[in-house]
N, C-alpha and C positions, 0 to 999 in steps of 0.2 A: 475229184479231190478226195484224198484218203482221210477218213475221219480220225481225229486224234484219239489215241488209245488212253483211256483213263480208268480209274477204279469205278467210275459211274458207268462207262460203256461196258465194263466187264461185269456189271450187275452186283458190285460189292458195296457201293454207296448209293444213297438216294433211292432206295427201293420202297421206303414207307414214307411217302410225301403226299401233300395235298395238291390236287390239280387245280390250276387257275385258268379260267377261260371265260369268254363272254363278258358280262357286266362286271365281273369280279376283277378283270384286268384294270378297268378304270378306277375301281375302288382302291386297288393296290397303288396305282399311279398317284392318286390323290395323297395317299400317305407318303409316298416317295417324295413328291414335290414339297410336302410340308417338312420332311425331315432332312433330306440331303439335296433338295432342289434339283432332282433329276427324275426322269421317267423312262420306262422301257417301251420299246417298239414291238416287243414280242407279243404274239396273240395267245400263246399257250406256254405255260411253264409250271414248275412245281415248287412248293414251299415247305419248309420245315416248321417246327413249333415256334421258332423265333420270327419267322417270316422271311427267312433268307432262301435264295434260290441259286442252285448250282448253275443253271442255264444263264441267269442274269449276271453271274460273275464274269462271264465271257464278254458281256456287253458293257457292264458298269464298273468292272474291276473287282479284284479280290477284296473281301471285307468291305463291300460297298455300303453296308448298313451302319456306317459311322462317319462322323465328321471329325477327324483327328482321333487319336487313340483313346481319349477319355470320353468321347461322346458316342456311345453305342446305342442303337435303337432296336426296338421290337415292333413288328407290324402284324396285326391280326385282322384277317378278313373273313375268317370263319371259325366257329368253335371246334370244327373237325381238325384243326391244326393241333389240338391238344394230344392227339393220338399218334402224331408223326414223330419221326426221329429228329434229333438235333444234329445238323450236319457238322457244325464246328463249335466247339466249346472254347471260348476265349478266356474265361475264368472258370475255375472248378466249381463255382457256385451257380453258374448260369442256369443249367438245366433244372435244378431243384427250385430256383426262383420262378422260372417259367411254369413249371408244373404246379407250384403252389398258387400262382396267379389264376390259372385255369380252374383249379379245384375250388378256390374261394369265390370266384366271380363268374362261373360258367353261365348261370341264368342270365345275368346282365349282358355278357358277351353275346349270347344267343340273340338277345333282343336288339342290341345295337348294330351288330353286323348284318342284320336284315336290311338296314338302311344305309350304313356307312362302314368304312374301314376304321381301324383303331391303331394308334401308334403310341409309343412311350419311350422315354429315355431311361436306360439302365444307369441309375445315378449312384456313383461311388463317393460323391462329395468333392470330386476333383474335376477341374475343367481341362487340365492337361497333365501329362506325365513327362516332366522334364528330365527325370532321371529315375533309375530303378529304386532309389531311396523313397520316392514319392509313393510307392506301393505300400510302404509302412503306414501310410495315412488311411488306407482302405480298411475300415473297421465296421462300417455300416453300408449296406447297399439297399436301394429301394427301386421300385418300378411302378409307375403309374400310367395308365392308358387314357388317351384323349381321342377326339375325333377331328378330322380336318375341317368338317362343316360345323363344328361346335355343337353337334347333336347332343352329346352328354351334358354339356353346360346348359343348353336350352331345356333338356329333359329335367335336369335338377331344378332349374328355375320354375318350371311348370309344377313340379311336385311341391316346391316351397309355397307357391301361390295358392295351390289347392289346399294345402294345410292351413294357410292363413285364412282362407275363405271359410273353411270348416270351423275354425275357432272364432271367427268374427263375421257374421252374416251381413253386417252393415257395409262391408266392402263391396257388396253387390251394387250399391248405389253411390257410394262415396267417390268424389273426384270424377263425376260423370262416368261412373262404372269403369274406372281405369283398370282395375284388377281383372274383371271378367273379359274385357277387351284384350288385355295382354295375354290372358290364358287362351283365348280363341286364336290369337295370332300364333302362339306357340304350338297349339294343337295342329294347326294347318301345316306347321313345319316338321313336327316330330310324331304326329299321330296320337292315338289314345294309348297312353303308357300306364294306365291304371292296372294294378296287379303285377307290374313288372319291377324287378329289382334293379334299379339304376342308381347306384350310389358312387362312392369313391372306388375306382378300379385300381387299388393300390395295395402293394405288399412290401415288406421290408425284412431284412435279415441282418443279424450281427454275425460277423465272420471272424474266425480266429486263424486257422491254418488254411491256406489256399495256394493255388498256382495261377499264373497268368502267362499267356503266350507272348506278352509284350517283352521286348528286348530278347526275343528268341528263347524265352524260358526263364521265369523268376518264381522261386518257391519260398513262401513266407510261412515259417513255423512259429506259432506263439504258444507260450506255456499255458495260458489259461484256457478253459474250455467251458463256455457258457453260451452255446449256440442257441439262437432263437429265430423262428420264423413268425412274423406277425402280420395280421391283416390290418390294413388301414394305415393312416399317417401316424408318424411318431407323436405321441402325446407330450405336451409340455408338463414338466414336473418341477417340483421345488428344487432350489439349488442344493446340491449335495457336496460332500467332501470330495476333493480331488482324488481320483483313483490313480494309483501309481501304474504307469504303463507296464505291460508284461514283458518279460524277456523274449526277445525275438531273434530267430536265426534265419538268415536269408541266404539261399543258395542261388547263384546267378551264373549266367553263361558268359564266362570271361573271354570267349572267342569273339563275342559280339560287342560286349561292353569294354571299351578301350581305356578304362581307368579303374583304379582300385578304390571302391567305396570306403569311406572312413567309418570305422565302427564307433559305437557309443557305449555308455556305461551298461546298457541293457540290450545292446544289439551287436550281433556278430555276423559278418559276411563271409561266406565260404565260396570260393570259385569252383565251378563245376569240374574244371580240369584236375582239381586236387581230389582225385577219387578216394584216396585213403581217408582223408578228413571227412568227406561226405559220408562214407560208409560208417566211420566211427560215430558220427553224429546220429545217423539213423538207428544204429544198433543200441547206442547208449540210451537214447530217448524211447526205445522200443517202438519206433515207427516201422521197423523192418526186422526180419529174422532170416537166418539161413535155412534152406530147405533141401534135404537130401533127395526129395522127390523130383527136384528140378534137373538132376544130373542127366538122366536119359534124354528128356526133351532138348536139353542144351547141347548134347552131343549131336543130335539130329540136326539142330540149327547150324552148328559149326560145320557139319558135313555139307549142307546146302551152300553155305556162304563160301566154303573152300572150293567146291566144285564149280560154282558160278564164276568165282575169281579165276579159275583155270580155263574158263571158256566153254564149259559143258552146259548144255541145256537140260538141267536136271529134271525139269517138269516133264520132259518127254523121254527120259531114260528108263528102260525096263529095269526091274529090280535087280536082276543078276548083273546086268551091264553096269548099273550104278555101283554096285558093291565091288565089282572088279576094278573099275577105273579109280574109285576112291582109294582102295587098298594100294593100288600102284602109285598114285600121286602122293598120298599122305606119307608113304614110306620114304619119300625123298625129302620130306620137310619135318625133321625130328624136333624142331623147336616150336612147332605149331601148338596152339592152346588145346587142340583136340587131344594131343598126347598127354598133356597135364591133367585134363579132366578125366581121361580114360584111366590114368594111373590112380587118381583118387577113387574112382569106381572100383578098381581092382583091390585097392587097400581096404575098402569097406567090406569087400567079399572075404577078405582074410580075417575080418573080425575087429579091425581098428575102429575107434569111435569117431563118428562124423564130426562132432563138436570140437574135437581136438585137432583133427586133420585140417578142417576148413580154415582155422585160424592161422595155419602155417602157409596157406596159399597166397599168391600175389593178389593185389587188389582187383585185377581184371577177372580172375577166376572167381573170387569172392563175390564180385558184382553179379556174375551170371547166376549165382545161387541164392540171391536175395529175393524176398517177396514181402509184400506189405503185411504187417502184423498188428496194426493199430486197431484197438477195440472201437474207435470212433469211426463210424461208417463214412463220415465226411472227409476223413483223412486218407482213406484208402485210395481214391483216384489221384490225390496229390502225390502220394508216394509212388504209385504205379506209373504215373506220367514221368516223374523224375527218373525212375529206373530205366525207362525207355530212352531217356536222354543220355544216360551214362553208358548203356549198352544197347544201341539202336538196331538190334537184330531180331528181337522177339516180335515177329509180325502180329501174332495173336494179341499180345498186350497193346501194341500200337493201334490195332483195330478197335480195341475197347476204349483206350485212354488217351490216344495221341493221334487222332485221325489227320490232322493238318500236316504233321511231319510225315505220316505214312503216304499221303497224297504227293508231297514233294519228293519223297524217296522214289515212289513209283514213276512219277513224271520225268525224273532225272536219270532213270536207269536205262540200261541197254535192254534189248528185246528179251534176251535169255533170263535176265534178272526179273523183268516184268512177268515172264512166264512162271517163274518160281514163286513170286509173290501171289499171283492169282491162284496157282495150284495149292499153296499152303492155306490161303484164306478160304477157298471154296471147300477144301477138305475139312477145315475147322467148322465152317457153317453146317456142313452135312452132319458132323459129329454132334453139334449143338442141337440140330433139329431131331436127331435120333433120340437124344436124351429127354426131349420134351414129351 
C-alpha cells in the first residue's frame, strides 16, 4: 500500500514535536476520555504544544481536540511540549496563550505531569458559534488546566489543610483528628507536595483584533488596542460605567457563508470576494502597505503557477529549460498578470514613482504587492493570514500563517503541483537556516 503523500511525509510539518510512548499513552488517553470521550489505539505518536497529534487525526478525525466549534481543548502530558511547534492555529491568539501558560506555570506542570496528564478548555465565553456574528462576542479568552484523576484538586486541598494545621495546632486532635487523617489520605494519593507550586493553572487574555478558521476564515478588526495577558482567574471588581463597544470591521468568506450579515451602528461586514473594499480598509487603517520589494518574488511565483497550470513539472526543470518553456508559453498569453507586473517593474526602472503606479493597478495586482504594516505585533499574523486568503499563491506566507489551508492545498493538488510546493518550501527552509 502506497503511503499518502503529505507535508508531514515530506518533512515540512511536524518536525519539532514531543514523542508519546509507554505510560504516557495512557496518560494521554485519560485526558482524551475526559474531554472528547474517545481514546487512541496508537502505541506511539507525536504531540504539539497544544496536545494535538497529526497521526491521531487519521484515527480520530481532523480537529479532534474539540466537541463542537466552541469547545476546544488543550492536553499536556509533559512540560517538554512547551518547546514544540503548534501544528494548527485555530484562532490567532492560540499560540501566545499556550506559551504564556507554560511560562507562568511550568514548575507546577512539571510536578503534576509526573503523576497525571492535564487538560483544559480554551474558553471564549461561548458554548456554540451559530453564526459568524457570534465571533464579535469573543473579547476575553481564558485557559485553565485540570487533571482527569483530580490530582490538582486533591493537591490544593492538601495544601489548604496543611496551612490550616500550621495556623491552628488544635486541629491535630479535634474531631477525632479528622484533619491529620484526611491529610494522610491525600498524601497517599498525591504524594509529598511540599515545596511544589501547585495553584491555579490559569491564564487569560483580552483580545481585540484576531482571526479564526471558523466559517473558512473570519477576521475581526477592532479599533481599540488594550491587549493584556494575565495570570490567574479574572478578579471581581466594583461595577463600572458601561464601556461603549468599539467599532468593529469583520471580513468574512462569502463563498462559505451563504447569507449577508446585517451591519450595526458600529459594525461593518466586508465580504472577502470584494477585494477592492478589503484592500481599501487595510490601507486606510494602516494594517497593510504596498511594497516595491515584493515585485520580483511575485513574478517568480506567477511563473511557477503559470507553468504548473500548463502541465510542466517545474520542480524538476533545469534552469535553462524552465526559462525557454516559460518564454514560449507566456508569449502566447498576453493577458496574463505576469505581463502586468512585469510592465510595472519596467516602469519603475524608467524612473516612475511606485506609489503613483501601484494605485492605478487592478485589485489583483495590488493584492500581490501588499504586506502587513501594523505596529502591533498581534495584528501581523491576522493581516498575513488574510492576505493568503485573498491571494493564495504565496507558499512561504502560508507556511508561516495559514498552515491548515496549505495542507489542504497540498493534499488536493496533482503530483507536479505538490512537487512545486515541496521544492519552494524546502528551498525557503534552507535559506532560513543559512541566515541563522
